[in-house]
C-alpha positions as CSV (number, residue, x, y, z in Angstrom):
1,M,45.0,110.6,112.3
2,S,46.6,110.5,108.7
3,L,44.4,108.9,106.5
4,I,45.8,109.7,102.8
5,P,49.0,109.9,101.2
6,S,50.7,113.7,102.1
7,G,48.5,116.6,100.2
8,D,52.1,117.4,98.2
9,D,51.5,113.9,96.4
10,V,48.1,114.5,95.8
11,Q,48.8,117.2,94.1
12,K,51.5,115.3,92.0
13,H,49.1,112.5,91.2
14,Q,46.4,115.1,90.2
15,I,49.3,116.7,87.7
16,E,50.1,113.8,86.4
17,T,46.3,113.0,85.5
18,L,45.8,116.3,84.0
19,V,48.7,116.3,82.0
20,S,47.8,112.7,80.6
21,H,44.5,113.9,80.0
22,Y,45.9,116.8,77.6
23,F,48.6,114.5,76.0
24,Q,46.6,111.3,74.6
25,N,46.1,109.9,78.2
26,E,49.7,108.6,78.6
27,T,50.8,108.3,81.6
28,Y,54.0,110.5,82.9
29,N,56.0,110.3,85.9
30,L,57.1,114.0,87.5
31,T,60.0,115.1,88.8
32,D,59.7,117.6,91.7
33,S,61.0,120.6,89.4
34,E,59.0,119.4,86.7
35,Y,55.9,119.2,88.5
36,Q,56.8,122.7,90.1
37,N,57.1,123.8,86.6
38,I,53.6,122.6,85.3
39,L,52.6,124.2,88.4
40,N,53.8,127.7,87.8
41,Y,52.8,127.0,83.9
42,I,49.6,126.1,85.1
43,R,48.7,129.5,87.7
44,T,50.3,131.6,84.6
45,I,47.7,131.2,82.2
46,R,45.2,130.8,84.2
47,N,46.0,134.6,85.6
48,K,46.3,135.9,82.3
49,N,43.3,134.4,81.0
50,N,41.5,134.9,83.9
51,D,40.1,131.4,84.2
52,T,37.5,130.3,85.9
53,I,38.6,126.6,86.5
54,L,38.8,125.4,89.4
55,L,41.7,124.6,90.7
56,D,41.1,124.1,94.5
57,E,43.2,121.2,94.5
58,I,46.3,122.9,92.7
59,D,46.0,125.9,95.1
60,T,48.5,126.3,97.4
61,V,47.7,127.2,101.4
62,N,50.0,128.6,103.6
63,C,50.7,126.2,107.0
64,G,53.5,128.0,108.5
65,D,56.6,127.5,107.0
66,K,58.7,126.9,110.0
67,L,56.8,124.6,111.8
68,K,55.4,123.2,108.6
69,H,59.6,122.3,108.1
70,W,60.0,120.7,111.8
71,S,57.0,118.9,111.6
72,Q,57.6,117.1,108.3
73,I,61.2,116.1,109.7
74,Y,59.2,114.8,112.9
75,A,56.9,112.8,110.4
76,K,59.5,111.0,108.7
77,H,62.4,110.6,110.7
78,V,61.2,110.3,114.1
79,H,57.3,109.4,114.1
80,P,57.3,105.8,113.1
81,Y,59.5,104.1,115.5
82,L,58.5,106.8,118.3
83,A,54.7,106.2,117.6
84,I,55.6,102.1,118.0
85,V,57.3,102.5,120.8
86,V,54.5,104.4,122.2
87,C,51.8,102.0,120.7
88,L,53.4,99.2,122.5
89,I,53.7,101.0,126.3
90,G,50.6,101.6,125.8
91,I,49.2,98.1,124.6
92,I,50.7,97.3,127.5
93,T,49.4,99.5,130.4
94,N,45.9,99.5,129.3
95,I,45.7,95.7,129.2
96,T,47.0,96.6,132.6
97,N,43.8,99.0,133.2
98,V,41.4,96.3,131.9
99,V,42.7,93.4,134.2
100,V,42.6,95.4,137.3
101,L,39.3,97.5,136.5
102,T,37.7,93.9,135.8
103,R,38.4,92.5,139.5
104,K,35.2,91.9,141.0
105,E,36.3,94.8,143.4
106,M,36.1,96.8,141.0
107,V,33.9,96.4,138.1
108,C,31.1,96.6,140.7
109,T,31.2,100.8,140.1
110,P,29.6,102.0,137.1
111,V,32.8,104.9,136.9
112,N,34.7,101.5,136.1
113,R,33.3,100.3,133.6
114,I,33.3,103.0,131.6
115,L,36.8,103.5,132.5
116,T,37.1,100.0,131.2
117,S,35.4,100.6,127.7
118,L,37.9,103.2,127.3
119,A,41.0,101.0,127.7
120,T,39.6,98.3,125.9
121,T,38.8,101.0,122.8
122,D,42.6,102.6,123.0
123,I,44.2,98.9,123.1
124,F,42.8,98.1,119.4
125,L,44.0,101.8,118.2
126,M,46.8,101.0,119.0
127,V,47.1,97.4,117.9
128,D,46.1,99.0,114.6
129,Y,48.3,101.5,114.9
130,I,51.5,99.8,114.5
131,P,50.8,98.2,111.1
132,Y,49.5,101.0,110.2
133,V,52.6,103.2,111.0
134,Y,54.7,100.7,109.6
135,Y,53.4,100.0,106.6
136,H,52.6,103.4,105.9
137,Y,56.7,105.0,107.2
138,L,58.3,102.1,106.4
139,V,57.4,100.1,103.6
140,L,55.6,102.3,101.0
141,P,58.6,104.3,100.8
142,K,60.7,102.0,99.9
143,T,58.6,99.9,97.3
144,L,57.3,100.8,93.9
145,D,54.6,98.0,93.8
146,F,51.4,99.2,96.0
147,P,49.6,96.3,96.7
148,F,45.9,95.6,96.4
149,I,46.0,93.8,99.9
150,G,47.8,97.1,101.0
151,A,45.0,99.1,99.8
152,V,42.7,97.1,101.5
153,Y,44.1,97.2,104.8
154,M,44.5,101.4,104.6
155,L,40.7,101.5,103.7
156,F,40.0,99.4,106.6
157,H,42.2,101.6,109.2
158,V,40.1,104.7,107.8
159,H,37.2,103.3,108.7
160,F,38.0,101.6,112.2
161,T,40.2,104.6,113.7
162,Q,37.2,106.8,112.4
163,T,34.8,104.6,114.3
164,L,36.7,103.8,117.6
165,H,37.9,107.4,117.8
166,T,34.0,108.2,117.5
167,T,33.9,105.6,120.2
168,S,36.3,106.7,122.6
169,I,34.5,110.6,122.1
170,C,31.0,108.8,123.3
171,L,33.0,106.9,126.6
172,T,34.1,110.2,127.3
173,L,31.0,112.2,127.4
174,L,29.3,109.2,129.6
175,L,31.8,109.9,131.9
176,A,31.7,113.1,132.5
177,V,27.5,113.7,132.3
178,W,28.2,110.3,134.6
179,R,30.1,112.1,137.0
180,Y,28.1,115.3,136.8
181,L,24.8,113.2,137.6
182,A,26.1,112.2,140.5
183,L,27.2,115.1,142.6
184,R,24.7,117.3,140.9
185,Y,22.1,114.8,142.1
186,P,23.3,112.4,145.1
187,N,19.9,111.9,146.7
188,K,18.9,110.4,142.9
189,K,22.1,108.8,142.3
190,R,20.5,105.2,142.7
191,I,18.1,106.1,140.0
192,L,19.9,108.2,137.5
193,C,23.2,106.1,138.0
194,S,22.2,103.0,137.9
195,E,23.6,99.4,136.6
196,F,21.1,99.2,133.2
197,R,21.6,102.9,132.3
198,C,25.0,102.2,132.8
199,T,25.2,99.4,130.2
200,L,22.8,101.6,127.9
201,G,24.9,103.9,127.7
202,I,27.8,101.7,127.4
203,S,26.1,100.1,124.0
204,L,25.0,102.8,122.7
205,S,28.9,104.5,122.9
206,F,30.1,101.7,120.5
207,I,26.6,101.8,118.3
208,L,26.2,105.6,117.5
209,P,29.6,105.8,115.9
210,V,28.5,103.0,113.8
211,I,26.1,104.8,111.9
212,L,27.3,108.4,112.5
213,S,30.4,106.8,110.0
214,I,28.2,105.4,107.5
215,P,29.1,108.4,105.5
216,T,32.5,108.1,106.0
217,Y,32.3,104.5,104.7
218,V,30.6,105.1,101.6
219,T,32.9,108.4,100.6
220,F,36.4,106.1,100.5
221,T,37.0,103.0,97.9
222,I,40.3,102.0,96.4
223,R,41.3,102.6,93.3
224,R,44.1,100.9,90.4
225,R,46.9,102.9,88.8
226,E,49.3,102.4,86.3
227,I,53.1,103.8,86.0
228,L,55.8,103.6,83.9
229,E,58.8,103.7,85.0
230,D,62.2,102.4,82.5
231,N,60.1,100.4,80.4
232,V,58.1,98.8,83.4
233,T,54.5,99.1,84.5
234,Y,53.7,99.0,88.2
235,I,50.3,98.7,89.5
236,L,49.3,100.4,92.1
237,Y,46.2,100.2,94.6
238,H,45.7,103.3,97.0
239,T,42.6,104.9,98.6
240,D,40.8,107.4,97.3
241,L,37.1,109.3,97.2
242,R,34.5,108.2,95.2
243,E,34.4,109.3,92.1
244,S,30.8,110.4,92.6
245,F,32.1,112.3,95.3
246,K,35.4,113.4,94.7
247,Y,34.0,116.6,92.8
248,D,31.4,116.9,95.4
249,R,32.1,120.6,97.0
250,L,29.3,120.3,99.1
251,Y,29.0,117.0,100.1
252,L,32.5,116.9,101.2
253,Q,32.5,120.2,103.4
254,G,29.2,118.8,104.9
255,L,31.3,115.6,105.7
256,F,34.3,117.9,107.2
257,W,31.6,119.9,109.2
258,V,29.7,117.0,110.7
259,Y,33.2,115.3,111.5
260,G,34.2,119.3,112.7
261,V,31.9,120.3,114.2
262,F,28.9,117.7,115.3
263,L,31.3,114.6,116.5
264,K,34.6,117.2,117.5
265,L,33.8,120.3,118.7
266,L,30.6,119.8,120.4
267,P,30.9,117.2,122.3
268,C,34.6,118.8,123.1
269,V,32.3,122.1,124.3
270,F,30.3,120.4,126.3
271,L,33.2,118.8,128.0
272,T,35.1,121.6,128.6
273,V,31.4,123.3,130.6
274,I,31.6,119.6,132.6
275,T,35.4,120.1,133.5
276,F,34.4,123.4,135.2
277,W,31.5,122.4,137.0
278,L,33.4,119.6,138.4
279,I,36.8,122.0,139.3
280,K,34.1,124.5,140.8
281,T,32.5,121.6,143.3
282,L,35.8,120.6,144.2
283,L,36.8,124.4,145.0
284,K,33.4,124.6,146.8
285,A,33.9,121.1,148.8
286,K,37.3,122.2,150.0
287,K,36.3,126.1,151.0
288,Q,33.6,123.8,153.0
289,R,35.3,121.5,155.3
290,Q,37.9,124.8,155.6
291,V,34.7,126.5,156.9
292,V,34.1,123.1,159.1
293,R,37.2,123.9,160.8
294,T,37.1,126.9,161.5
295,Y,33.6,126.3,164.0
296,D,35.2,123.4,165.5
297,Q,39.0,123.6,165.5
298,A,39.2,121.0,168.7
299,N,37.4,118.6,166.8
300,E,39.9,118.9,163.9
301,I,41.4,115.5,163.3
302,E,37.9,113.7,164.2
303,I,36.5,116.0,161.5
304,D,39.2,115.1,159.1
305,C,38.6,111.3,159.8
306,R,35.5,112.0,159.1
307,L,35.3,113.4,155.4
308,S,37.9,111.4,154.6
309,K,35.3,108.1,154.2
310,S,32.9,110.2,152.4
311,E,34.2,113.2,150.6
312,R,37.7,112.3,150.4
313,C,37.2,109.2,148.0
314,A,34.8,111.0,146.4
315,N,36.4,114.1,145.7
316,R,39.9,112.1,144.5
317,T,37.9,110.4,141.5
318,T,36.5,113.8,140.9
319,K,40.2,114.7,140.1
320,M,41.0,111.9,138.6
321,L,38.3,112.3,135.7
322,V,38.6,116.2,135.4
323,I,42.4,115.3,134.6
324,V,41.4,112.0,132.5
325,L,38.6,114.9,130.2
326,F,41.6,117.4,130.2
327,L,44.0,114.7,128.4
328,F,41.2,114.3,126.0
329,L,40.6,118.1,125.0
330,I,44.4,118.9,125.0
331,T,44.4,116.1,122.0
332,E,40.7,116.7,120.6
333,I,40.3,120.4,119.9
334,P,43.2,121.6,117.3
335,Q,41.7,118.0,115.4
336,G,38.4,119.9,115.6
337,I,39.6,123.7,114.9
338,F,41.3,121.9,111.3
339,A,38.2,120.1,111.0
340,L,36.0,123.0,111.0
341,L,38.3,125.4,109.1
342,I,38.4,122.0,106.1
343,G,34.7,122.7,106.3
344,I,34.8,126.4,105.9
345,K,38.2,126.9,103.3
346,G,37.1,123.7,101.7
347,K,39.5,120.1,101.1
348,Q,42.8,121.6,100.0
349,L,43.5,123.0,103.7
350,F,43.6,119.3,104.0
351,L,45.7,118.1,102.0
352,K,48.0,120.8,102.1
353,C,48.1,121.9,106.2
354,Y,46.2,118.6,108.2
355,Q,48.0,115.8,106.4
356,I,51.2,117.7,107.6
357,Y,50.7,118.2,111.3
358,G,48.6,115.1,111.3
359,E,51.6,113.2,112.7
360,L,51.9,115.4,115.9
361,M,48.0,115.2,116.7
362,D,48.6,111.1,116.0
363,I,51.2,111.3,118.9
364,F,49.6,113.3,120.8
365,A,46.3,111.5,121.0
366,L,48.6,107.8,121.6
367,V,50.7,109.5,124.5
368,S,47.1,110.7,126.5
369,G,45.4,107.0,125.9
370,A,49.3,105.6,127.1
371,V,49.5,107.5,130.5
372,S,46.1,106.3,131.9
373,F,47.7,103.5,133.6
374,I,49.9,106.0,136.0
375,L,46.8,108.4,136.7
376,Y,45.4,105.9,137.9
377,C,47.7,104.5,140.0
378,R,48.4,108.0,141.3
379,M,45.3,109.4,142.5
380,N,43.0,106.3,142.7
381,T,43.7,104.0,145.8
382,M,41.5,101.1,145.5
383,F,43.3,100.7,141.6
384,R,47.0,100.7,143.6
385,I,45.7,98.4,146.1
386,T,44.5,95.9,143.6
387,F,46.9,96.1,141.4
388,G,49.5,95.5,144.3
389,Q,47.5,92.7,145.1
390,L,47.3,91.4,141.6
391,C,51.5,91.5,141.8
392,N,51.8,90.7,145.0
393,L,53.7,93.8,145.4
394,K,54.0,94.4,149.3
395,F,53.9,98.4,148.9
396,A,50.8,98.8,147.7
397,R,48.5,100.3,150.7
398,R,45.5,102.4,151.6
399,D,46.6,106.4,151.8
């Protein structure tokens, strides 16, 4: 999710700071044309004199002009309102998920406990995202003052979303591993998939992200900045990198590598392998049923009934989890690739490209978290029945 102001605003602020440094530390407010002229002038001087000064923050990066244009239109005119609507729907559906999955007939299943934890994480993420998108997109553009309390919230949002997002990754990994163990070692399922191990796995999924996010906690801070506008001084509080890390390229690249590789791409690779294995298991089970029917066509109805009581329920659960994993992968892989490229090319790619497409990645993640209720109702008979009983719906029945 988008954590700091857009790349253009950051570059502009950096050039203003550079100009103030060379012109007796006065405060200058640059128009877009002045900003572009200074940018071109700095590049001309650097190229003419073969200057070796590092100006990565001022260099431009090609992010795809056409897609960039439409992404900026979406971010400005559509994303704030669409995100709020999706979050409200997602909060309602995930609260429903928690209520249904914690009923006494549902909560005894370890998989349902993991799904409950995932739904709870999505609720907190969406509750936090509504004030963020309102403040960042609808309030800040209309004001010249950036209050301190707003900066405090933005800093909280950075850390809160990072931690909970990592928690979602851990819970999704736990869900995939849990299903893999249950199918791969059915004779040892009671030991490998015990209630204690489930509780331990869920607990670690909430504890480890806090530890893994410590580098992020110490990287960002709140800064105070004064701007002179029409002889009036405005005070702006905003989130920024700490001075000790701001120009430490090695640290920043290492941070993006940890974020992109260890917390994004590696889990995605691992989940992709397990997902394909689960799909292979489903196809194998389907093939075995066809073989049984071939050898005993006379008792085909009886065989179908017998299989439906044991394998059909397990296969449907596996199908549902495969879709859950697939939705997770299509939202996480682009972010992981972005973070990996940032680790390779530097933070200018983050400032110029990730911030531009951040809203699109955000809305995909929000929609993915909001549609789980529909998925559970469609593919989990027990969930559908329990929800029906909870709401006194007569149409809820077993297949």
